[in-house]
Kinemage of the C-alpha trace (Angstrom):
@kinemage 1
@onewidth
@group {chain A} dominant
@subgroup {mainchain}
@vectorlist {calphas} color= white
{ca met a 1} P -1.600 -10.892 -6.638
{ca leu a 2} L 0.736 -8.791 -7.932
{ca lys a 3} L -0.875 -8.140 -11.373
{ca glu a 4} L -4.235 -7.552 -9.394
{ca cys a 5} L -2.547 -5.132 -7.079
{ca gly a 6} L -0.407 -3.188 -9.664
{ca gly a 7} L -3.832 -2.828 -12.144
{ca glu a 8} L -5.939 -1.363 -9.312
{ca leu a 9} L -3.466 0.654 -7.259
{ca gly a 10} L -1.962 2.159 -10.454
{ca arg a 11} L 1.617 1.615 -9.798
{ca pro a 12} L 3.982 -1.104 -10.411
{ca ile a 13} L 4.214 -3.577 -7.203
{ca gln a 14} L 7.568 -4.589 -6.307
{ca trp a 15} L 8.061 -6.049 -3.123
{ca glu a 16} L 12.072 -6.058 -2.456
{ca arg a 17} L 14.412 -8.124 -0.411
{ca ala a 18} L 15.131 -5.855 3.126
{ca ser a 19} L 18.362 -4.919 3.520
{ca ser a 20} L 18.400 -6.552 7.292
{ca ser a 21} L 16.574 -9.753 6.336
{ca ala a 22} L 16.777 -12.357 3.637
{ca val a 23} L 13.304 -12.645 3.367
{ca arg a 24} L 11.322 -11.581 0.092
{ca ser a 25} L 7.765 -12.275 -1.084
{ca trp a 26} L 8.355 -13.466 -4.752
{ca val a 27} L 10.910 -14.500 -7.154
{ca asp a 28} L 11.688 -11.781 -9.712
{ca asn a 29} L 14.082 -11.364 -12.458
{ca pro a 30} L 17.739 -11.964 -11.560
{ca val a 31} L 18.349 -8.717 -12.880
{ca pro a 32} L 16.228 -5.885 -12.769
{ca val a 33} L 15.463 -4.016 -16.173
{ca leu a 34} L 13.341 -1.371 -14.752
{ca ala a 35} L 13.321 0.189 -11.157
{ca glu a 36} L 9.937 0.648 -9.781
{ca thr a 37} L 9.580 1.636 -6.448
{ca pro a 38} L 11.096 4.869 -5.291
{ca leu a 39} L 14.072 2.990 -3.208
{ca ser a 40} L 14.819 0.656 -6.209
{ca ala a 41} L 14.473 3.275 -8.462
{ca leu a 42} L 17.332 5.352 -6.778
{ca lys a 43} L 19.343 2.131 -6.446
{ca cys a 44} L 18.985 1.665 -10.320
{ca val a 45} L 19.838 5.050 -10.974
{ca lys a 46} L 22.856 5.080 -8.886
{ca glu a 47} L 24.332 2.117 -10.743
{ca glu a 48} L 23.344 3.383 -14.028
{ca leu a 49} L 25.086 6.898 -12.802
{ca ile a 50} L 28.375 5.066 -12.036
{ca ala a 51} L 28.547 3.690 -15.715
{ca ala a 52} L 27.769 6.948 -17.054
{ca glu a 53} L 30.726 8.701 -15.146
{ca ala a 54} L 33.023 6.080 -15.954
{ca leu a 55} L 32.013 6.563 -19.824
{ca arg a 56} L 32.952 10.351 -19.770
{ca arg a 57} L 36.451 9.479 -17.832
{ca ala a 58} L 37.256 6.711 -20.295
{ca pro a 59} L 35.190 6.958 -23.216
{ca pro a 60} L 35.425 4.225 -25.746
{ca arg a 61} L 37.040 5.556 -29.305
{ca glu a 62} L 36.993 4.280 -32.707
{ca phe a 63} L 38.653 5.454 -35.733
{ca thr a 64} L 36.995 8.123 -38.029
{ca pro a 65} L 37.191 7.866 -41.843
{ca tyr a 66} L 40.036 10.181 -41.887
{ca gly a 67} L 42.221 7.494 -39.720
{ca lys a 68} L 42.117 9.316 -36.435
{ca leu a 69} L 40.719 8.078 -32.940
{ca ala a 70} L 37.558 10.023 -31.582
{ca pro a 71} L 34.922 9.220 -29.061
{ca ala a 72} L 32.442 6.912 -30.290
{ca pro a 73} L 29.178 8.424 -31.508
{ca glu a 74} L 27.043 6.036 -29.104
{ca leu a 75} L 28.150 8.348 -26.257
{ca ala a 76} L 25.498 10.690 -27.339
{ca val a 77} L 23.202 8.013 -25.256
{ca ile a 78} L 24.510 9.231 -21.991
{ca thr a 79} L 22.628 13.040 -22.639
{ca arg a 80} L 19.395 11.407 -23.643
{ca trp a 81} L 20.000 8.887 -20.674
{ca ala a 82} L 20.326 11.759 -18.318
{ca asp a 83} L 17.338 13.440 -19.581
{ca val a 84} L 15.168 10.389 -19.006
{ca arg a 85} L 16.497 9.906 -15.314
{ca cys a 86} L 16.065 13.704 -14.567
{ca gly a 87} L 12.671 13.279 -15.496
{ca leu a 88} L 12.443 10.249 -13.431
{ca leu a 89} L 14.037 11.652 -10.346
{ca ser a 90} L 11.811 14.842 -10.607
{ca arg a 91} L 8.619 12.808 -10.364
{ca ile a 92} L 10.092 10.924 -7.671
{ca met a 93} L 10.864 13.975 -5.599
{ca met a 94} L 7.377 15.264 -6.159
{ca his a 95} L 5.760 11.874 -4.858
{ca leu a 96} L 8.007 11.434 -2.022
{ca glu a 97} L 7.375 15.310 -0.834
{ca glu a 98} L 3.675 14.534 -1.259
{ca asp a 99} L 3.772 11.500 0.654
{ca leu a 100} L 6.203 13.209 3.610
{ca thr a 101} L 3.540 16.190 3.809
{ca ala a 102} L 0.654 13.464 4.572
{ca leu a 103} L 3.051 11.649 6.873
{ca asp a 104} L 3.651 14.879 8.780
{ca ala a 105} L 0.237 15.710 9.001
{ca ser a 106} L -0.488 11.865 10.532
{ca leu a 107} L 2.321 12.368 13.113
{ca gln a 108} L 0.554 15.487 14.444
{ca arg a 109} L -2.251 12.736 15.717
{ca gly a 110} L -2.111 10.492 18.639
{ca his a 111} L -0.404 7.245 18.112
{ca pro a 112} L 0.372 4.037 20.033
{ca thr a 113} L 4.141 3.955 20.939
{ca glu a 114} L 5.197 1.253 18.540
{ca arg a 115} L 2.992 2.691 15.390
{ca arg a 116} L 4.895 5.913 16.230
{ca arg a 117} L 8.141 4.712 16.420
{ca asp a 118} L 7.415 3.105 12.916
{ca leu a 119} L 5.856 6.248 11.574
{ca glu a 120} L 8.999 8.436 12.529
{ca ser a 121} L 11.304 5.681 11.015
{ca glu a 122} L 9.294 5.840 7.668
{ca arg a 123} L 9.758 9.905 7.989
{ca arg a 124} L 13.279 9.667 8.359
{ca arg a 125} L 13.613 7.052 5.216
{ca tyr a 126} L 11.647 9.840 3.330
{ca glu a 127} L 13.811 12.401 3.904
{ca glu a 128} L 16.947 10.554 3.545
{ca ala a 129} L 15.409 9.191 -0.031
{ca ile a 130} L 14.722 12.941 -0.839
{ca arg a 131} L 18.169 14.057 -0.217
{ca glu a 132} L 19.239 11.415 -2.026
{ca ala a 133} L 17.188 11.953 -5.099
{ca arg a 134} L 18.186 15.536 -5.045
{ca gly a 135} L 21.885 14.786 -5.140
{ca leu a 136} L 21.493 12.306 -7.940
{ca arg a 137} L 19.445 14.699 -9.879
{ca ala a 138} L 22.421 17.391 -9.993
{ca arg a 139} L 24.865 14.382 -10.777
{ca val a 140} L 22.938 13.267 -13.400
{ca arg a 141} L 22.328 16.411 -14.817
{ca ala a 142} L 25.979 17.294 -15.018
{ca gln a 143} L 26.555 14.289 -17.660
{ca arg a 144} L 24.621 16.366 -20.138
{ca arg a 145} L 26.491 17.506 -23.152
{ca his a 146} L 24.898 20.312 -25.212
{ca ser a 147} L 26.948 19.151 -28.216
{ca glu a 148} L 24.972 15.682 -27.991
{ca glu a 149} L 21.534 17.122 -27.662
{ca phe a 150} L 21.165 17.468 -31.582
{ca gly a 151} L 21.237 14.873 -34.185
{ca ile a 152} L 19.822 11.269 -34.416
{ca tyr a 153} L 20.928 8.738 -32.081
{ca ile a 154} L 21.458 5.443 -33.588
{ca ala a 155} L 22.215 2.442 -31.169
{ca gly a 156} L 25.380 1.009 -33.148
{ca pro a 157} L 27.379 -2.127 -32.199
{ca met a 158} L 29.553 -0.329 -29.465
{ca ser a 159} L 26.218 0.059 -27.411
{ca gln a 160} L 26.091 -3.883 -26.992
{ca arg a 161} L 29.975 -4.377 -26.729
{ca asp a 162} L 30.671 -1.907 -23.973
{ca tyr a 163} L 29.034 -3.002 -20.667
{ca arg a 164} L 28.563 0.749 -19.354
{ca met a 165} L 26.755 1.452 -22.268
{ca arg a 166} L 24.217 -1.504 -21.885
{ca arg a 167} L 23.510 -0.312 -18.375
{ca leu a 168} L 22.429 3.026 -19.332
{ca leu a 169} L 19.944 1.463 -21.888
{ca arg a 170} L 17.940 0.064 -19.192
{ca ala a 171} L 16.366 3.555 -18.942
{ca phe a 172} L 14.688 2.895 -22.138
{ca ala a 173} L 13.454 -0.324 -21.660
{ca pro a 174} L 9.810 -1.165 -21.208
{ca pro a 175} L 8.276 -1.837 -17.644
{ca arg a 176} L 9.134 -4.731 -15.909
{ca gln a 177} L 5.627 -6.119 -15.839
{ca his a 178} L 5.699 -6.244 -19.594
{ca leu a 179} L 8.835 -8.770 -19.581
{ca gln a 180} L 7.821 -11.118 -16.885
{ca ser a 181} L 6.244 -14.494 -17.556
{ca pro a 182} L 3.408 -15.444 -15.637
{ca thr a 183} L 5.163 -18.825 -14.702
{ca arg a 184} L 7.962 -16.588 -13.440
{ca thr a 185} L 5.925 -14.299 -11.160
{ca ala a 186} L 3.696 -16.948 -9.994
{ca lys a 187} L 6.665 -18.735 -8.234
{ca trp a 188} L 7.133 -18.211 -4.292
{ca ser a 189} L 10.356 -18.071 -2.419
{ca asp a 190} L 10.968 -20.779 -0.079
{ca leu a 191} L 12.032 -18.384 2.524
{ca pro a 192} L 9.444 -17.727 5.255
{ca pro a 193} L 6.648 -15.691 3.814
{ca thr a 194} L 7.272 -12.462 5.915
{ca ser a 195} L 6.784 -9.953 2.921
{ca ala a 196} L 4.259 -12.178 1.602
{ca asn a 197} L 1.851 -11.260 4.385
{ca arg a 198} L 2.352 -7.693 3.361
{ca leu a 199} L 1.386 -8.612 -0.006
{ca phe a 200} L -1.698 -10.648 0.939
{ca glu a 201} L -2.867 -7.568 3.011
{ca val a 202} L -2.784 -5.298 0.316
{ca trp a 203} L -4.297 -7.725 -2.382
{ca gly a 204} L -7.072 -8.107 0.365
{ca ala a 205} L -7.895 -4.470 0.089
{ca val a 206} L -7.849 -4.896 -3.687
{ca trp a 207} L -9.922 -8.047 -3.875
{ca met a 208} L -12.763 -6.301 -1.545
{ca val a 209} L -12.866 -3.192 -3.738
{ca ser a 210} L -13.211 -5.705 -6.751
{ca glu a 211} L -16.170 -7.345 -5.288
{ca leu a 212} L -17.796 -3.594 -4.300
{ca arg a 213} L -17.460 -2.705 -7.699
{ca lys a 214} L -19.284 -5.972 -8.585
{ca leu a 215} L -22.201 -4.654 -6.525
{ca gly a 216} L -22.208 -1.491 -8.613
{ca phe a 217} L -20.109 0.724 -6.745
{ca arg a 218} L -17.993 3.156 -8.527
{ca gly a 219} L -15.593 6.037 -7.811
{ca glu a 220} L -11.953 7.286 -7.333
{ca gly a 221} L -8.920 5.846 -6.088
{ca pro a 222} L -7.075 4.316 -4.775
{ca phe a 223} L -4.787 7.151 -3.186
{ca ser a 224} L -1.895 5.468 -2.066
{ca arg a 225} L 1.295 6.235 0.091
{ca gly a 226} L 4.746 4.209 0.404
{ca ile a 227} L 8.253 4.546 -0.312
{ca ala a 228} L 9.413 0.943 -0.826
{ca ser a 229} L 5.934 -0.716 -0.595
{ca ile a 230} L 2.414 0.110 -0.179
{ca ser a 231} L 2.033 1.956 3.497
{ca ser a 232} L -1.655 2.803 2.925
{ca ser a 233} L -4.476 3.300 0.369
{ca arg a 234} L -7.856 4.388 0.130
{ca trp a 235} L -10.800 4.210 -2.315
{ca ser a 236} L -14.034 6.502 -2.254
{ca leu a 237} L -16.581 4.759 -4.193
{ca arg a 238} L -20.433 5.565 -4.732
{ca arg a 239} L -23.914 3.878 -5.770
{ca gly a 240} L -26.455 6.233 -5.762
{ca glu a 241} L -26.831 7.824 -1.851
{ca val a 242} L -24.693 5.388 -0.538
{ca ala a 243} L -20.687 6.039 -0.380
{ca val a 244} L -18.334 3.594 0.710
{ca gln a 245} L -14.840 4.718 1.857
{ca val a 246} L -12.351 1.506 2.039
{ca asp a 247} L -8.892 2.375 4.084
{ca tyr a 248} L -6.181 0.030 4.014
{ca glu a 249} L -3.854 1.069 7.235
{ca pro a 250} L -6.100 3.714 8.502
{ca his a 251} L -4.055 4.434 11.801
{ca pro a 252} L -6.929 5.395 13.857
{ca glu a 253} L -5.629 8.226 16.399
{ca phe a 254} L -4.740 6.829 19.827
{ca ile a 255} L -6.701 8.474 22.734
{ca ser a 256} L -5.460 7.872 25.872
{ca leu a 257} L -8.065 7.500 28.410
{ca asp a 258} L -5.771 7.503 31.536
{ca gly a 259} L -7.380 9.944 33.841
{ca ala a 260} L -10.914 9.384 32.733
{ca pro a 261} L -13.272 10.590 35.281
{ca pro a 262} L -15.692 8.001 37.026
{ca leu a 263} L -19.147 8.117 35.409
{ca gly a 264} L -20.648 9.941 38.182
{ca glu a 265} L -18.425 12.788 37.196
{ca arg a 266} L -19.303 12.832 33.263
{ca val a 267} L -22.045 12.271 31.050
{ca val a 268} L -20.360 11.358 28.081
{ca pro a 269} L -18.442 7.890 27.018
{ca ala a 270} L -14.814 7.658 28.054
{ca val a 271} L -13.642 8.026 24.276
{ca leu a 272} L -15.502 11.263 23.723
{ca trp a 273} L -14.005 12.550 26.870
{ca gly a 274} L -10.706 11.684 25.610
{ca ile a 275} L -11.404 13.257 22.254
{ca asp a 276} L -12.291 16.628 23.918
{ca gln a 277} L -9.500 16.564 26.586
{ca arg a 278} L -7.142 16.305 23.595
{ca glu a 279} L -8.942 19.143 21.297
{ca val a 280} L -8.830 16.381 18.475
{ca gly a 281} L -10.508 17.748 15.053
{ca arg a 282} L -14.061 15.973 15.193
{ca ala a 283} L -15.078 16.364 11.469
{ca ser a 284} L -13.752 13.185 10.364
{ca gly a 285} L -11.630 10.405 11.031
{ca tyr a 286} L -10.910 7.215 13.273
{ca val a 287} L -9.975 7.028 16.571
{ca gly a 288} L -9.057 4.471 19.090
{ca gly a 289} L -9.126 3.919 22.885
{ca ala a 290} L -6.686 1.235 23.243
{ca glu a 291} L -2.930 0.786 22.456
{ca lys a 292} L -3.714 -1.932 19.989
{ca cys a 293} L -5.985 -0.165 17.552
{ca ser a 294} L -4.209 -0.685 14.286
{ca pro a 295} L -6.395 -2.603 12.060
{ca asp a 296} L -5.495 -3.518 8.482
{ca tyr a 297} L -8.836 -2.063 6.933
{ca val a 298} L -11.708 -0.010 7.854
{ca ile a 299} L -14.665 0.154 5.645
{ca thr a 300} L -17.052 3.168 6.229
{ca ile a 301} L -20.503 3.499 4.529
{ca glu a 302} L -22.665 6.689 4.636
{ca gly a 303} L -26.207 7.079 3.529
{ca pro a 304} L -29.538 8.519 4.320
{ca ala a 305} L -30.226 6.877 7.561
{ca gly a 306} L -26.667 7.376 9.116
{ca val a 307} L -23.092 5.887 9.184
{ca val a 308} L -21.636 2.562 9.777
{ca phe a 309} L -18.199 1.139 9.825
{ca ala a 310} L -16.265 -2.233 9.938
{ca val a 311} L -13.019 -3.105 11.150
{ca gly a 312} L -11.035 -6.038 9.814
{ca asp a 313} L -7.472 -7.598 9.663
{ca ala a 314} L -5.654 -9.921 6.927
{ca cys a 315} L -3.395 -12.912 8.124
{ca leu a 316} L -1.702 -15.147 5.696
{ca ala a 317} L -1.546 -17.966 8.165
{ca asp a 318} L -1.686 -21.542 7.896
{ca pro a 319} L -5.241 -23.145 9.308
{ca val a 320} L -3.001 -26.174 10.901
{ca his a 321} L -1.132 -23.862 13.126
{ca his a 322} L -3.472 -20.424 13.492
{ca thr a 323} L -5.882 -22.128 15.924
{ca pro a 324} L -8.620 -20.875 18.195
{ca gly a 325} L -7.177 -19.855 21.602
{ca ala a 326} L -3.668 -19.372 20.329
{ca lys a 327} L -1.920 -16.055 20.955
{ca gly a 328} L -2.653 -13.830 18.218
{ca phe a 329} L -5.626 -15.319 17.088
{ca lys a 330} L -7.035 -12.775 14.670
{ca pro a 331} L -11.021 -12.990 15.276
{ca ser a 332} L -10.339 -12.371 19.000
{ca ile a 333} L -7.866 -9.122 18.006
{ca val a 334} L -10.560 -7.888 15.430
{ca ala a 335} L -13.664 -8.362 18.049
{ca asn a 336} L -11.525 -6.221 20.255
{ca tyr a 337} L -11.012 -3.539 17.663
{ca arg a 338} L -14.616 -3.273 17.257
{ca arg a 339} L -15.131 -2.477 20.978
{ca thr a 340} L -12.384 0.200 21.098
{ca ile a 341} L -12.190 1.863 17.560
{ca phe a 342} L -14.587 4.583 16.924
{ca ala a 343} L -15.356 6.908 13.732
{ca leu a 344} L -15.794 10.737 13.423
{ca arg a 345} L -18.240 11.966 10.961
{ca gly a 346} L -19.948 15.246 10.650
{ca gly a 347} L -18.793 16.055 14.527
{ca arg a 348} L -20.650 12.773 15.660
{ca met a 349} L -19.032 9.821 16.903
{ca his a 350} L -19.820 6.675 15.672
{ca ala a 351} L -19.340 2.893 17.176
{ca cys a 352} L -18.635 0.102 15.055
{ca asp a 353} L -21.335 -2.002 13.721
{ca pro a 354} L -22.049 -4.936 16.046
{ca leu a 355} L -21.544 -7.105 13.114
{ca gly a 356} L -18.843 -4.961 11.444
{ca ala a 357} L -15.786 -7.098 12.304
{ca phe a 358} L -14.052 -9.505 9.581
{ca val a 359} L -10.842 -11.358 8.962
{ca leu a 360} L -9.224 -12.352 5.841
{ca phe a 361} L -7.458 -15.644 5.662
{ca pro a 362} L -6.089 -17.476 2.328
{ca gly a 363} L -8.722 -19.631 0.707
{ca pro a 364} L -10.313 -21.754 -0.105
{ca thr a 365} L -12.762 -21.594 2.783
{ca ser a 366} L -13.365 -25.356 3.522
{ca glu a 367} L -9.766 -25.523 5.392
{ca trp a 368} L -10.885 -22.599 8.232
{ca glu a 369} L -13.744 -25.001 9.329
{ca lys a 370} L -12.080 -24.941 12.896
{ca cys a 371} L -12.076 -21.399 13.235
{ca glu a 372} L -15.441 -20.616 12.038
{ca ser a 373} L -17.231 -21.452 15.129
{ca ser a 374} L -14.618 -19.567 17.436
{ca ala a 375} L -15.313 -16.563 14.956
{ca ala a 376} L -19.050 -16.875 14.977
{ca arg a 377} L -19.081 -16.828 18.882
{ca val a 378} L -17.472 -13.153 18.833
{ca asp a 379} L -19.543 -11.968 15.693
{ca val a 380} L -16.546 -11.843 13.230
{ca trp a 381} L -16.883 -12.692 9.719
{ca leu a 382} L -14.403 -14.916 7.896
{ca phe a 383} L -13.523 -14.327 4.345
{ca cys a 384} L -11.051 -16.755 2.704
{ca pro a 385} L -10.483 -15.768 -1.087
{ca lys a 386} L -7.857 -17.422 -2.874
{ca pro a 387} L -5.473 -15.470 -5.240
{ca thr a 388} L -4.801 -18.084 -7.510
{ca ser a 389} L -8.369 -18.764 -8.501
{ca glu a 390} L -12.126 -17.557 -7.811
{ca asp a 391} L -13.907 -18.777 -4.712
{ca gly a 392} L -17.435 -18.635 -4.993
{ca val a 393} L -17.964 -18.705 -0.999
{ca ala a 394} L -15.832 -16.115 -0.081
{ca ala a 395} L -17.067 -13.773 -2.554
{ca glu a 396} L -20.822 -14.666 -1.710
{ca arg a 397} L -20.049 -14.102 1.975
{ca phe a 398} L -18.443 -10.562 1.433
{ca arg a 399} L -21.356 -9.747 -0.885
{ca ala a 400} L -23.695 -10.476 1.891
{ca phe a 401} L -21.789 -8.672 4.420
{ca ala a 402} L -21.659 -5.640 2.446
{ca gln a 403} L -25.140 -5.530 1.277
{ca tyr a 404} L -25.744 -6.097 5.214
{ca leu a 405} L -23.927 -2.667 5.765
{ca val a 406} L -25.603 -1.010 2.931
{ca gly a 407} L -29.146 -1.955 4.355
{ca arg a 408} L -28.047 -0.517 7.545
{ca val a 409} L -27.912 3.053 6.238
{ca ser a 410} L -30.550 2.877 3.230
{ca val a 411} L -33.735 4.379 3.568
{ca ser a 412} L -35.783 0.997 3.711
{ca gln a 413} L -34.656 -1.363 6.192
{ca pro a 414} L -33.884 -4.796 4.845
{ca pro a 415} L -36.598 -7.669 5.764
{ca gly a 416} L -35.479 -9.260 8.995
{ca asp a 417} L -33.061 -6.525 10.334
{ca ile a 418} L -33.640 -6.590 13.819
{ca leu a 419} L -30.789 -4.404 15.046
{ca pro a 420} L -31.751 -0.709 15.690
{ca arg a 421} L -31.411 1.922 12.991
{ca val a 422} L -28.153 3.754 13.177
{ca gly a 423} L -28.030 7.758 13.388
């Protein structure tokens, strides 16, 4: 999953151990050779900066040909290290500021209480990370020496003998994913898979996009946001006149329906009434009329005949414990999303397709037979791909789902389609 997510998202995927929890999603190398996510990159630079400052205070010395003690020539690595890390910190700040701008725009919209609290907490983390990166860049730049900028640096024995220099050499190491063995990254922690569920959600989006590409869709993306992990992503694909947009964590805008007048006093749906009351921009986006309006995925398809969209969730659960009737049963939750979430396109509001609800469970599909009948009763698709191997049943079912949605917006209605045309 890590390899597929990293390849599709165009950025390394490293799921870190949370500071407040001992849970992690996968077993990484004991000593990281290259930080990858913004937070882990800042942590890595801080560790290296301590070593660089210690080298400046107490540089290693060796005898010159004239019998005098002088600083070791390997100290020139500090300036080269500072150049590399200043560039890294500048890129981190640029990406964090872009994400913070997008996050501020998201906070201007309505959100359920819990989601708004999470977004505000994320915003504080962004601000703190930007301040930290700016301060680190100034301290790292102070380690440069003009006299060390010229000449050829040769990594001599001192670079390996001195642990401080060895730490600085991490800045020149190859990417982490080039050094991990497949057997190592395939191992899972014995701890509860709390973070692993997040990884499965991201991989689920990557898997669906991969299946859409097999159907001939091509396009841009993803456009991702995240400070310690992937917070949201969006893919925009197209095949002929049909455009597909896959959103991971789309965060539909919450529209409170409190105070909605009775039907005798209005002639529009309650959600549309709420949109008009809040003066929400009606060009594009998603809105929800219930507190729980946070699906993991929204797939929107636009074509000559109109617009359809589908909502879905992912759940890294055990079929033995995730049974029908239990609290938090995913098909029931997604069925509720289908009733309460709407899409805005071109100033018009579109309801979710009657068969546009799905859940991703870990495969194989045969293990989820008990959930099949319950999900079928509420018209929810079950996709159960297996990350470690191909699952033909899950892929075939998702392709049928995608072709059904594409057929709904195509010029010619597919044979046997008895549902009304969208518009």
